[in-house]
C-alpha positions as CSV (number, residue, x, y, z in Angstrom):
1,X,18.1,-1.2,-38.7
2,X,15.8,-1.0,-41.6
3,X,13.3,1.8,-41.3
4,X,11.3,0.1,-43.9
5,X,9.8,-2.1,-41.3
6,X,8.6,0.8,-39.1
7,X,11.6,1.1,-37.0
8,X,12.4,4.0,-34.6
9,X,12.4,7.5,-36.0
10,X,11.4,11.0,-35.0
11,X,8.5,13.2,-35.8
12,X,4.8,13.0,-35.4
13,X,2.7,10.9,-37.7
14,X,0.8,12.5,-40.5
15,X,-2.3,10.7,-41.7
16,X,-2.6,10.4,-45.5
17,X,-5.5,9.0,-47.4
18,X,-5.1,7.3,-50.8
19,X,-5.3,10.1,-53.4
20,X,-7.9,10.1,-56.2
21,X,-6.6,8.4,-59.3
22,X,-6.6,11.2,-61.8
23,X,-4.2,11.5,-64.7
24,X,-2.6,15.0,-65.3
25,X,-3.4,14.7,-69.0
26,X,-7.1,14.0,-68.3
27,X,-7.4,16.9,-65.9
28,X,-5.8,19.3,-68.4
29,X,-8.0,18.1,-71.2
30,X,-11.1,18.5,-69.1
31,X,-10.1,22.0,-68.1
32,X,-9.3,23.0,-71.7
33,X,-12.7,21.6,-72.9
34,X,-14.5,23.6,-70.2
35,X,-12.6,26.8,-71.1
36,X,-13.3,26.4,-74.9
37,X,-17.0,25.7,-74.2
38,X,-17.3,28.9,-72.1
39,X,-15.4,30.9,-74.8
40,X,-17.6,29.6,-77.6
41,X,-20.7,30.2,-75.6
42,X,-19.9,33.9,-75.0
43,X,-19.0,34.3,-78.7
44,X,-22.3,32.8,-79.9
45,X,-24.3,35.0,-77.5
46,X,-22.5,38.1,-78.8
47,X,-22.8,37.0,-82.4
48,X,-26.6,36.4,-82.0
49,X,-26.9,39.9,-80.6
50,X,-24.3,41.5,-83.0
51,X,-26.8,44.1,-84.1
52,X,-26.2,45.8,-80.8
53,X,-22.4,45.9,-81.1
54,X,-20.0,47.9,-83.2
55,X,-16.2,47.7,-83.4
56,X,-13.8,50.7,-83.3
57,X,-14.4,51.4,-87.0
58,X,-18.1,51.3,-86.7
59,X,-18.4,48.1,-88.7
60,X,-20.7,45.2,-87.9
61,X,-19.1,42.2,-86.1
62,X,-18.1,38.9,-87.8
63,X,-17.9,35.7,-85.8
64,X,-14.1,36.2,-85.4
65,X,-14.8,39.6,-83.9
66,X,-17.3,38.1,-81.5
67,X,-14.7,35.4,-80.6
68,X,-12.1,38.1,-80.0
69,X,-14.5,40.1,-77.8
70,X,-15.3,36.9,-75.8
71,X,-11.6,36.2,-75.3
72,X,-10.9,39.8,-74.3
73,X,-13.8,39.7,-71.8
74,X,-12.5,36.5,-70.2
75,X,-8.8,37.6,-70.2
76,X,-8.7,41.4,-70.1
77,X,-5.3,42.9,-70.5
78,X,-3.6,46.2,-71.3
79,X,-1.7,45.9,-74.6
80,X,-0.1,49.4,-74.2
81,X,-2.4,50.9,-76.8
82,X,-1.9,48.2,-79.4
83,X,-5.2,46.9,-80.7
84,X,-5.7,44.3,-83.5
85,X,-8.0,45.7,-86.2
86,X,-7.8,43.1,-89.0
87,X,-9.6,39.8,-88.9
88,X,-6.3,37.9,-89.2
89,X,-4.7,39.8,-86.3
90,X,-7.8,39.2,-84.1
91,X,-7.9,35.6,-85.0
92,X,-4.2,35.2,-84.1
93,X,-4.8,36.9,-80.8
94,X,-7.6,34.4,-80.0
95,X,-5.9,31.3,-81.3
96,X,-2.2,31.9,-80.3
97,X,-1.8,34.8,-77.8
98,X,-4.8,34.0,-75.5
99,X,-3.8,30.3,-75.1
100,X,-0.2,31.3,-74.2
101,X,-1.6,33.6,-71.6
102,X,-3.5,30.7,-70.1
103,X,-0.4,28.6,-70.1
104,X,1.5,31.4,-68.3
105,X,-1.2,31.6,-65.7
106,X,-1.2,27.8,-65.2
107,X,2.5,27.8,-64.8
108,X,2.5,30.7,-62.4
109,X,-0.3,29.8,-60.0
110,X,-1.4,26.3,-61.1
111,X,1.0,24.4,-58.8
112,X,-0.1,26.5,-55.7
113,X,-3.8,25.8,-56.5
114,X,-3.2,22.1,-56.9
115,X,-1.3,21.9,-53.6
116,X,-4.0,23.8,-51.8
117,X,-6.8,21.7,-53.4
118,X,-5.1,18.4,-52.6
119,X,-4.5,19.5,-49.0
120,X,-8.1,20.5,-48.6
121,X,-9.3,17.2,-50.1
122,X,-6.9,15.3,-47.8
123,X,-8.2,17.2,-44.7
124,X,-11.8,16.6,-45.6
125,X,-11.2,12.9,-46.3
126,X,-9.2,12.4,-43.1
127,X,-11.9,14.2,-41.0
128,X,-14.6,12.0,-42.6
129,X,-12.5,8.9,-42.1
130,X,-11.9,9.6,-38.4
131,X,-15.7,10.1,-37.8
132,X,-16.6,6.8,-39.6
133,X,-13.8,4.3,-39.1
134,X,-14.6,1.5,-36.7
135,X,-13.0,-1.9,-36.1
136,X,-10.0,-1.0,-38.1
137,X,-6.6,-2.7,-38.0
138,X,-3.3,-0.9,-37.6
139,X,-0.3,-2.5,-39.2
140,X,3.1,-1.2,-37.9
141,X,5.7,-1.9,-40.4
142,X,5.2,-2.3,-44.2
143,X,8.1,-4.5,-45.0
144,X,7.8,-8.1,-46.2
145,X,5.9,-9.2,-43.1
146,X,3.6,-6.2,-43.0
147,X,2.7,-6.5,-46.7
148,X,1.9,-10.2,-46.2
149,X,-0.3,-9.3,-43.2
150,X,-2.2,-6.7,-45.3
151,X,-2.7,-9.3,-48.1
152,X,-4.2,-11.7,-45.5
153,X,-6.5,-9.0,-44.1
154,X,-7.7,-8.1,-47.6
155,X,-8.2,-11.8,-48.3
156,X,-10.5,-12.0,-45.3
157,X,-12.7,-9.3,-46.8
158,X,-11.4,-6.2,-44.9
159,X,-11.8,-2.9,-46.8
160,X,-8.5,-1.1,-47.6
161,X,-9.7,2.1,-45.9
162,X,-10.0,0.2,-42.6
163,X,-6.3,-0.8,-42.7
164,X,-3.8,1.8,-41.4
165,X,-0.2,1.4,-42.1
166,X,2.5,3.0,-39.9
167,X,6.1,3.2,-41.2
168,X,9.0,5.6,-41.1
169,X,10.2,4.9,-44.6
170,X,8.7,7.2,-47.3
171,X,8.8,4.6,-50.1
172,X,6.9,2.1,-47.9
173,X,4.3,4.7,-47.0
174,X,3.9,5.6,-50.7
175,X,3.5,1.9,-51.6
176,X,0.8,1.5,-49.0
177,X,-1.0,4.6,-50.1
178,X,-0.9,3.4,-53.7
179,X,-2.5,0.2,-52.6
180,X,-5.5,2.3,-51.3
181,X,-4.5,2.0,-47.6
182,X,-4.6,4.8,-45.0
183,X,-1.0,5.7,-44.0
184,X,0.8,7.4,-41.1
185,X,4.5,8.2,-41.5
186,X,6.3,8.0,-38.2
187,X,7.7,5.7,-35.6
188,X,5.5,2.9,-34.2
189,X,7.2,3.4,-30.8
190,X,5.8,6.9,-30.6
191,X,2.6,7.4,-28.5
192,X,1.6,10.4,-30.7
193,X,2.1,8.5,-34.0
194,X,0.0,5.5,-32.8
195,X,-2.8,7.9,-31.6
196,X,-2.8,9.5,-35.1
197,X,-3.2,6.0,-36.5
198,X,-6.3,5.5,-34.3
199,X,-4.8,2.7,-32.2
200,X,-7.0,3.6,-29.1
201,X,-10.1,2.7,-31.2
202,X,-8.6,-0.2,-33.2
203,X,-9.8,-3.7,-33.2
204,X,-6.3,-5.1,-33.7
205,X,-2.7,-4.0,-34.0
206,X,-0.2,-6.0,-36.1
207,X,3.4,-5.4,-35.1
208,X,5.5,-6.4,-38.1
209,X,8.8,-4.5,-37.6
210,X,12.2,-5.8,-38.4
211,X,13.9,-5.9,-35.0
212,X,12.7,-7.7,-31.9
213,X,13.6,-4.8,-29.5
214,X,11.6,-2.4,-31.6
215,X,8.7,-4.9,-31.6
216,X,8.7,-4.9,-27.8
217,X,8.6,-1.1,-27.6
218,X,5.8,-0.9,-30.2
219,X,3.8,-3.6,-28.4
220,X,4.1,-1.8,-25.0
221,X,3.0,1.5,-26.5
222,X,0.1,-0.1,-28.4
223,X,-1.1,-2.1,-25.4
224,X,-1.0,1.1,-23.2
225,X,-3.2,3.0,-25.8
226,X,-5.6,0.1,-26.5
227,X,-6.0,-2.2,-23.5
228,X,-8.8,-4.2,-25.1
229,X,-7.4,-4.5,-28.7
230,X,-5.8,-7.6,-30.0
231,X,-2.1,-7.0,-30.4
232,X,-0.4,-9.5,-32.7
233,X,3.4,-9.4,-32.9
234,X,6.0,-11.0,-35.1
235,X,9.4,-11.8,-33.5
236,X,12.5,-13.1,-35.3
237,X,14.0,-15.1,-32.4
238,X,12.1,-17.6,-30.3
239,X,14.0,-16.6,-27.2
240,X,12.2,-13.2,-27.3
241,X,8.7,-14.6,-27.4
242,X,8.2,-14.2,-23.6
243,X,9.3,-10.5,-23.8
244,X,6.5,-9.9,-26.4
245,X,4.0,-11.7,-24.3
246,X,5.0,-9.8,-21.2
247,X,4.7,-6.5,-23.2
248,X,1.0,-7.3,-24.0
249,X,1.1,-9.2,-27.3
250,X,-1.6,-11.9,-27.7
251,X,-0.5,-14.3,-30.4
252,X,3.3,-14.1,-31.1
253,X,4.5,-15.4,-34.4
254,X,8.1,-16.6,-34.6
255,X,9.1,-15.8,-38.1
256,X,12.5,-17.5,-38.2
257,X,11.4,-20.6,-36.3
258,X,8.3,-21.1,-38.4
259,X,10.3,-20.7,-41.6
260,X,12.9,-23.1,-40.4
261,X,10.4,-25.8,-39.5
262,X,8.8,-25.4,-42.9
263,X,12.2,-25.7,-44.6
264,X,12.8,-28.9,-42.6
265,X,9.5,-30.4,-43.6
266,X,10.1,-29.5,-47.2
267,X,13.1,-31.8,-47.4
268,X,11.1,-34.9,-46.6
269,X,7.4,-34.0,-47.1
270,X,7.1,-31.1,-49.5
271,X,3.4,-31.7,-50.0
272,X,2.8,-30.8,-46.3
273,X,4.5,-27.5,-46.8
274,X,2.3,-26.9,-49.9
275,X,-0.8,-27.7,-47.9
276,X,0.2,-25.3,-45.1
277,X,0.8,-22.5,-47.6
278,X,-2.6,-23.2,-49.1
279,X,-4.3,-23.0,-45.7
280,X,-2.5,-19.7,-45.0
281,X,-3.7,-18.2,-48.3
282,X,-7.2,-17.0,-47.7
283,X,-8.0,-16.0,-51.3
284,X,-7.8,-19.5,-52.9
285,X,-7.9,-23.2,-52.2
286,X,-8.6,-24.1,-48.6
287,X,-8.3,-21.6,-45.7
288,X,-8.5,-21.7,-41.9
289,X,-11.4,-19.6,-40.6
290,X,-13.4,-19.1,-37.4
291,X,-17.2,-18.9,-37.1
292,X,-19.9,-18.8,-34.5
293,X,-21.7,-22.1,-33.7
294,X,-25.2,-22.6,-35.0
295,X,-28.1,-23.3,-32.6
296,X,-28.5,-26.8,-34.0
297,X,-24.8,-27.6,-33.3
298,X,-24.9,-26.9,-29.5
299,X,-24.3,-30.2,-27.6
300,X,-22.9,-32.0,-30.6
301,X,-19.3,-33.1,-31.0
302,X,-17.3,-30.9,-33.3
303,X,-15.7,-34.1,-34.8
304,X,-19.1,-35.1,-36.2
305,X,-19.9,-31.8,-38.1
306,X,-19.9,-31.5,-41.8
307,X,-17.1,-28.9,-41.6
308,X,-13.6,-30.0,-40.8
309,X,-13.2,-28.6,-37.3
310,X,-9.7,-28.0,-35.9
311,X,-10.5,-26.6,-32.5
312,X,-13.1,-24.9,-30.3
313,X,-12.6,-21.4,-28.9
314,X,-14.2,-21.0,-25.5
315,X,-13.8,-18.0,-23.3
316,X,-10.9,-16.8,-25.3
317,X,-9.0,-20.1,-25.0
318,X,-8.4,-22.5,-27.9
319,X,-9.1,-26.2,-27.3
320,X,-8.0,-28.7,-30.0
321,X,-10.7,-30.9,-31.4
322,X,-9.2,-33.9,-29.6
323,X,-9.2,-32.2,-26.2
324,X,-11.7,-33.4,-23.6
325,X,-13.1,-29.8,-23.2
326,X,-14.1,-29.9,-26.9
327,X,-16.2,-33.1,-26.7
328,X,-19.4,-31.1,-26.8
329,X,-20.1,-27.7,-28.2
330,X,-21.5,-25.1,-25.8
331,X,-23.4,-21.8,-26.3
332,X,-21.0,-19.0,-27.1
333,X,-18.3,-21.2,-28.6
334,X,-16.6,-20.4,-31.8
335,X,-15.3,-23.1,-34.2
336,X,-11.9,-23.0,-35.9
337,X,-12.5,-24.9,-39.2
338,X,-11.2,-25.4,-42.7
339,X,-13.3,-23.7,-45.4
340,X,-13.1,-23.5,-49.1
341,X,-11.8,-20.1,-50.1
342,X,-13.8,-18.1,-52.6
343,X,-11.6,-16.3,-55.1
344,X,-12.3,-12.6,-55.3
345,X,-14.0,-11.5,-58.5
346,X,-13.8,-8.3,-60.4
């Protein structure tokens, strides 16, 4: 079984936020610029007040002497009695030896500092995210189906930080994190992992795993944690649809059956397949959407509206536009209609 689609695995989930996009070269250059600015600042202060300083020979200080003094003040060290007394030796100490000492310190403790800094940043971001996230969607499995589901959610205007991806595969988790999504590495069949992903407070859970038996277990666990959330599941074989429904899935999408029907249509009416793909792509062309009815539409027939209405959702049930129940729009109804998609800008 492919773990890439969030299959079974062990271990608790660890929430990870998308890291800040900083290049190592940029961070190093900023640190070097700050260090040089501090060094020059101290040297200038000493040089302006050089009348109050003397070196070991009792001479007045040149700017190189002040620069050496500043470097020695920032990076004090015991040179076993060796002291540079000439201008060239002091300049070499500032320009060559001091930078090498900085490099040594960065190599020695820089990695530890970066790890601790990143962990503290992650902990703060996760804590802040948990306190603010609402109406989020959890996608279990970041394979082909899971990625497509995320694209659809983003196309509908959902913010990346409100999409949580659960998967056992490290490369899948890394790809989701690189896309700006919140990630949890672990098995979607684990109660603890789904709690870490915020399933109890989620608006919806998308089950997009590779195997049907895993999808049943994930759906059962998600429904137990979130009785009121919408659980949408994908299943490969149509004969397993009833198992997903009994496990608590709301809509169940049969991936193999749907693909097969589209392939059959493509042999005789390829334009139909093209239109279906257009309707299922929310970011361009036409798209299927749902909206609340307006006050002026109550009592009217959905077939006579300016929008192309496909159905009426009433009390959680969908009635096709040609059904008798959809002859007149009632208060509280929602309309399933075709809208023109607005391409994302920027």
